[in-house]
C-alpha positions, 0 to 999 in steps of 0.5 A: 248354649244348651236347651237348658240354660237357655231356659233357665235364663228364660226362667229367671227373666220371668221372675225377676224381669219386672223388678229390674224394669221397675225404674225404666231409663226412658219415661212416657214424656222423653219418648213423646218427645223423641217420636212427636207422640203425645198423651203416652202411657206404659203398658207391659209387653204381652209376650215379653216379661221384660218388655215395656211397652209406650203405647198411644190413648187407642193402644197402639205400640210406638216403641217397646223398652226391654230391660233385663240383666246383662246375662240376658242381654248376652242371652239376645244378642246370641240367639241365631235369629238375632243374624241381621245385628251389626256393632252400633258405637255411641251407645252403652257398651257391647250395643247392636243393632238390626239391620233392618233399622228396627231395635238397637240393643246394649248393655250398661254395667249390669243392664241389658237394653234394647230400643225396639220399633213398633211393626210397620202394618200394611196402611199403617206406618210405624210410629217410631224411625230408626232415628227416633230409636237411635235417639231414645237408646242413646237417652237410656243409654245416658240415665 
C-alpha cells in the first residue's frame, strides 16, 4: 500500500471516525460487569480519532474501544507493527488477536472494531486481562 493511500485513509478516519463511534457497541456498564471495575466513564482516546477509552474515576484506562469502517480495519491489520497477530475465531468476521494478549480486532458488516486492554506498567497491573478483552470483544460483536 502506498504512503499516500495510507495517509488518505488516516485522514478519512479523522473526519468520519467520531461519527462512526457515536453508537458504541459497548457501554460502561458492560465493561464494569466484565472487568469488575466500577464508576467507569468514557472519553475520547487522546491520540486515536476512532478510539474511546473506558476510564476509572482516577482517569486510568481500563480498555480502549476502536470503531471505524471495515476498510480502516484492513489498514490496521496490514500495518507492519501488527506482526504479533494471530487469527482469532468466534468473534465477528476476520478476527485477529495480539499474540501478547493485548487486543482483539474484528470486522462486522461494514465496521472494524478493536478492543484493547490498558497498558501494564511497573507496579501497576492492567485493569483488564486478556480474558476480559476476549469477553468484551464477544459482547461488542454481538451488538
